[in-house]
C-alpha distance (Angstrom), angle and dihedral (degrees) to the residues before:
residue distance angle dihedral
X1 . . .
X2 3.80 . .
X3 3.78 113.6 .
X4 3.81 93.4 -123.6
X5 3.81 86.4 62.8
X6 3.79 97.0 35.8
X7 3.81 92.7 54.2
X8 3.78 96.9 34.0
X9 3.84 109.9 130.8
X10 3.79 116.0 -119.4
X11 3.79 96.7 -148.1
X12 3.77 147.3 -0.7
X13 3.82 95.7 -60.2
X14 3.79 96.9 68.6
X15 3.81 96.8 50.7
X16 3.80 110.7 110.0
X17 3.83 126.5 -132.5
X18 3.82 99.5 -15.4
X19 3.81 99.0 107.9
X20 3.80 96.2 141.5
X21 3.81 95.1 50.3
X22 3.81 93.6 42.1
X23 3.81 93.4 48.7
X24 3.82 90.6 54.4
X25 3.79 91.5 49.3
X26 3.81 91.7 46.6
X27 3.80 90.5 51.9
X28 3.80 91.7 50.1
X29 3.80 91.6 49.2
X30 3.83 92.3 47.3
X31 3.80 92.5 51.1
X32 3.80 93.1 42.2
X33 3.79 88.3 -133.5
X34 3.81 108.3 117.7
X35 3.82 117.7 170.8
X36 3.78 124.8 -158.9
X37 3.82 106.7 -72.6
X38 3.79 140.5 -152.7
X39 3.81 106.9 -157.5
X40 3.79 107.8 -167.8
X41 3.78 137.4 172.5
X42 3.81 143.6 105.7
X43 3.80 123.4 -58.7
X44 3.78 117.7 -78.5
X45 3.81 98.0 23.3
X46 3.82 99.0 112.2
X47 3.81 105.6 -93.9
X48 3.80 96.8 135.0
X49 3.81 91.3 42.0
X50 3.80 90.8 52.8
X51 3.80 92.7 50.1
X52 3.80 90.1 49.6
X53 3.81 89.2 48.1
X54 3.80 90.0 51.7
X55 3.80 91.1 51.7
X56 3.81 92.1 48.9
X57 3.82 91.4 48.3
X58 3.81 90.9 50.9
X59 3.80 101.6 41.2
X60 3.81 107.9 17.9
X61 3.82 111.3 -161.4
X62 3.82 91.1 1.5
X63 3.80 96.1 57.9
X64 3.83 93.9 111.7
X65 3.82 92.4 51.5
X66 3.80 90.7 52.8
X67 3.80 98.2 43.1
X68 3.80 125.4 76.7
X69 3.82 116.6 -171.6
X70 3.79 123.0 -168.5
X71 3.80 122.9 -174.5
X72 3.77 96.5 -145.2
X73 3.81 96.9 -172.0
X74 3.81 91.6 55.5
X75 3.79 93.4 45.3
X76 3.80 94.1 49.2
X77 3.82 94.3 43.5
X78 3.81 92.7 52.0
X79 3.79 91.3 46.8
X80 3.80 124.5 -163.0
X81 3.80 93.0 -20.2
X82 3.80 89.2 59.6
X83 3.79 91.9 58.3
X84 3.79 92.6 43.0
X85 3.81 94.3 50.9
X86 3.80 96.9 42.4
X87 3.81 109.4 99.7
X88 3.81 90.7 -143.2
X89 3.80 93.6 56.7
X90 3.81 107.3 24.9
X91 3.82 93.9 92.2
X92 3.82 89.7 54.5
X93 3.78 98.4 41.9
X94 3.82 117.2 113.5
X95 3.79 114.1 -156.2
X96 3.78 95.0 -158.2
X97 3.83 93.5 55.7
X98 3.81 131.1 79.6
X99 3.80 124.9 -104.8
X100 3.82 91.9 -104.1
X101 3.81 93.3 49.0
X102 3.81 91.2 49.3
X103 3.79 90.9 46.6
X104 3.82 92.0 51.8
X105 3.79 92.1 47.6
X106 3.80 94.0 48.9
X107 3.81 92.7 48.6
X108 3.80 91.9 49.6
X109 3.81 91.2 47.3
X110 3.79 94.2 52.3
X111 3.80 92.3 42.4
X112 3.81 91.2 53.0
X113 3.82 93.8 55.4
X114 3.78 113.6 107.2
X115 3.82 115.6 -114.7
X116 3.79 119.8 -110.2
X117 3.80 111.7 -109.3
X118 3.84 91.8 -29.3
X119 3.82 138.3 91.4
X120 3.82 92.7 -117.5
X121 3.79 141.6 -1.1
X122 3.80 133.1 -134.8
X123 3.80 125.1 -111.1
X124 3.82 111.9 -166.3
X125 3.82 125.7 -165.1
X126 3.80 112.3 -164.1
X127 3.83 115.2 -154.4
X128 3.79 88.5 11.8
X129 3.82 91.7 174.3
X130 3.83 88.5 72.6
X131 3.79 90.9 66.9
X132 3.79 111.1 108.9
X133 3.80 120.4 -118.3
X134 3.81 90.9 -106.0
X135 3.80 92.2 49.9
X136 3.80 90.9 50.1
X137 3.80 91.5 48.1
X138 3.80 90.4 54.1
X139 3.80 90.2 45.8
X140 3.80 89.9 56.7
X141 3.80 91.5 60.3
X142 3.81 91.2 46.3
X143 3.81 90.5 51.2
X144 3.80 90.2 54.2
X145 3.79 95.1 45.6
X146 3.81 99.3 47.1
X147 3.82 102.2 30.7
X148 3.81 91.2 116.1
X149 3.81 93.5 64.7
X150 3.81 104.2 19.8
X151 3.80 135.9 49.2
X152 3.78 118.4 -160.3
X153 3.81 122.7 -143.2
X154 3.80 118.6 -168.4
X155 3.79 112.0 -161.2
X156 3.80 113.8 -163.9
X157 3.78 145.8 155.5
X158 3.81 90.0 -152.0
X159 3.82 112.6 48.2
X160 3.81 91.2 176.2
X161 3.82 86.4 69.6
X162 3.82 90.3 68.7
X163 3.80 113.8 90.5
X164 3.84 117.3 -118.0
X165 3.81 91.9 -116.7
X166 3.81 88.7 65.8
X167 3.81 101.0 32.9
X168 3.81 90.5 54.2
X169 3.83 89.1 58.3
X170 3.81 94.9 50.7
X171 3.78 136.5 73.9
X172 3.83 109.1 -124.3
X173 3.81 117.3 -129.4
X174 3.81 111.6 -173.1
X175 3.80 126.8 -159.3
X176 3.79 118.5 -162.8
X177 3.83 131.7 -153.3
X178 3.80 113.1 -81.5
X179 3.84 110.8 -110.9
X180 3.82 118.0 -115.9
X181 3.80 93.2 -113.3
X182 3.83 91.2 56.1
X183 3.80 91.6 47.2
X184 3.80 90.1 50.0
X185 3.82 91.5 52.0
X186 3.81 90.9 53.1
X187 3.82 92.3 47.4
X188 3.80 90.9 49.4
X189 3.82 90.6 52.6
X190 3.80 91.2 50.4
X191 3.80 91.8 48.4
X192 3.78 89.9 51.4
X193 3.80 92.5 48.1
X194 3.83 91.7 47.9
X195 3.83 91.8 43.6
X196 3.80 92.1 -125.3
X197 3.80 112.9 171.8
X198 3.79 126.5 -141.4
X199 3.79 92.3 -112.8
X200 3.83 89.1 61.7
X201 3.81 97.0 47.1
X202 3.79 111.7 16.7
X203 3.79 126.7 -149.3
X204 3.81 89.9 -110.6
X205 3.80 90.6 54.8
X206 3.80 90.4 50.6
X207 3.79 90.5 51.2
X208 3.81 91.3 50.3
X209 3.81 91.9 48.7
X210 3.80 91.6 48.5
X211 3.79 93.2 50.2
X212 3.79 94.6 43.6
X213 3.81 92.9 51.0
X214 3.82 89.5 71.2
X215 3.80 92.5 -156.3
X216 3.82 94.9 -42.7
X217 3.82 105.4 124.9
X218 3.81 93.3 -176.3
X219 3.80 91.5 56.3
X220 3.81 90.7 48.6
X221 3.82 92.1 53.5
X222 3.81 91.6 48.4
X223 3.81 91.1 50.9
X224 3.80 91.3 47.5
X225 3.82 90.6 54.4
X226 3.81 90.9 48.4
X227 3.80 90.1 49.2
X228 3.80 91.9 48.7
X229 3.82 91.5 51.1
X230 3.81 93.5 44.5
X231 3.79 97.2 44.5
X232 3.79 114.4 -174.5
X233 3.82 91.9 -8.7
X234 3.83 90.8 67.7
X235 3.82 112.5 124.2
X236 3.79 111.6 -171.0
X237 3.80 94.6 -166.0
X238 3.81 93.3 55.5
X239 3.80 92.9 42.1
X240 3.79 97.1 53.7
X241 3.79 104.7 35.1
X242 3.84 101.1 122.2
X243 3.78 129.6 -166.9
X244 3.80 88.8 -116.0
X245 3.80 88.8 66.1
X246 3.80 89.5 56.7
X247 3.81 90.8 51.8
X248 3.81 90.7 49.2
X249 3.80 89.7 51.0
X250 3.82 90.0 51.6
X251 3.81 89.2 51.5
X252 3.81 88.9 55.5
X253 3.80 91.0 49.4
X254 3.81 89.0 53.4
X255 3.80 89.9 50.3
X256 3.80 90.1 49.6
X257 3.81 88.2 54.2
X258 3.84 87.8 49.0
X259 3.81 90.7 -118.5
X260 3.81 97.7 142.8
X261 3.86 98.0 172.8
X262 3.81 91.7 52.0
X263 3.82 91.7 48.8
X264 3.79 91.0 48.7
X265 3.81 91.9 50.5
X266 3.80 90.6 52.8
X267 3.80 92.3 50.2
X268 3.80 91.1 48.0
X269 3.82 90.2 50.2
X270 3.80 89.9 57.5
X271 3.81 88.2 61.0
X272 3.80 100.0 35.5
X273 3.81 102.3 37.1
X274 3.81 102.4 25.7
X275 3.80 97.2 34.5
X276 3.82 96.5 -127.7
X277 3.77 120.2 156.1
X278 3.80 120.1 -126.1
X279 3.80 92.0 -99.9
X280 3.81 91.4 49.9
X281 3.81 89.9 53.0
X282 3.79 89.2 51.5
X283 3.81 90.3 51.1
X284 3.81 90.5 52.9
X285 3.81 90.0 49.7
X286 3.79 90.9 48.2
X287 3.81 91.8 52.5
X288 3.81 91.2 51.5
X289 3.82 92.1 44.9
X290 3.80 92.5 52.1
X291 3.81 92.7 45.8
X292 3.80 101.8 42.4
X293 3.80 110.0 16.5
X294 3.81 112.1 17.2
X295 3.80 92.7 -169.9
X296 3.83 113.2 159.5
X297 3.79 92.7 -144.3
X298 3.82 91.8 56.5
X299 3.79 90.4 52.7
X300 3.81 91.0 48.4
X301 3.82 92.5 50.6
X302 3.82 91.6 48.5
X303 3.80 89.3 50.0
X304 3.79 91.8 51.1
X305 3.81 90.9 49.7
X306 3.81 89.3 49.8
X307 3.82 90.9 55.9
X308 3.81 90.2 50.6
X309 3.81 92.0 50.4
X310 3.82 92.2 47.9
X311 3.80 88.9 52.7
X312 3.79 90.0 57.9
X313 3.79 101.9 -102.2
X314 3.80 118.3 152.7
X315 3.81 107.5 -77.1
X316 3.79 96.3 -149.8
X317 3.81 92.0 52.9
X318 3.80 90.7 47.9
X319 3.82 92.6 51.4
X320 3.80 91.7 48.3
X321 3.79 91.7 47.5
X322 3.81 91.4 47.7
X323 3.81 92.5 53.9
X324 3.80 91.0 50.3
X325 3.81 92.8 47.0
X326 3.82 94.1 49.9
X327 3.80 90.5 50.8
X328 3.81 95.2 47.8
X329 3.80 97.5 40.1
X330 3.82 103.6 33.5
X331 3.80 112.5 19.0
X332 3.80 96.0 46.0
C-alpha cells in the first residue's frame, strides 16, 4: 500500500496544521447546520480529508450514502463520453443532448434525491474552478432550488475561478500550506513507523524533501517513500522535475525574446491545461528564476504578483501583467 494511503487520516484529528478550518467544520457538524461551502487551498493540505471528516461527523456509518462526489475536471475533460461511460451517470445520460445539458440534468437529479436517514445530503465538486461559467450559472439555480435537502461543497485550489453568484452563497473555508516544521514532524513519524534508518534517508535528504514540498504534505510523503525505496541512489532533482517547470522555463524564454503574448499564453496554459492555481504558477516561475536567471527584480515582481493573488485579484490578469512587467523592467 502506498504511504499516502497507509498514513491517510480517517477523520478530523489527523489533519495537520488546519485548526481554524477544522474547528469551523466541527462546529457545523455538531450543530447539524451546514451551509453551502467553498473549501479552498493548495494541494496536499487536507481539503478532501476535511470534507470526508465532515460527512462522517454528520452521518456516521451512512456518510457514503449521503455524500456524492464529482471530479469536475475529469468529467469535463472526458466530455460526453465520460458521462456516458461512468456507471453513476450512464442511466441518466441523453445522447441527443450537449455535455452542458447532460451535466445540468445529472446535477439536478442527484440534488433532488432524498437523503438517507438525515435532513440533507452533501454534494461535493472537486476542482470546482474547472466548471465553465455556464455550468456554474446553472449550479446557482440548483443550489437555490434544492437547499432544503442538499448542501453543496465546492473544493478548489483557485477560489477566484468561482463566479461571484456562487461564492456569495457559500461560506469560505480556507486551508493554508503546511509549514516545513509540521511536514518534518510527520515525515519523522513515518520513518519511525517504517523503521527507516538514517543511512537510508539522510537528514539532508529530509531537509530537501521538506523544503521542496512547499507546504504540500502529500507530495512530501510521496517523495519520502521514493527516497526510502531508492536509498543512496535517490536524486531529488530528477525525481521532482515536472513538465510544468519546462513550460514555465519556456515562458521565461519568450519574455527574454520580448514576446509578451507568447509568454502570456504559456502562463495561461499552466492554469488551463495543467490545472495549477495562480500561486502554483508563481512558484514554478520562481524556481526557474532562481535556477536560470537569479535577477532580484524578477523575484520582487513575482512576490508582488503573489500578494495580489492572495488578496483575491484575478489570477489570469495577474499572470498577464507579470509577464509584461518582467519584459519591460528586466529584459529591456
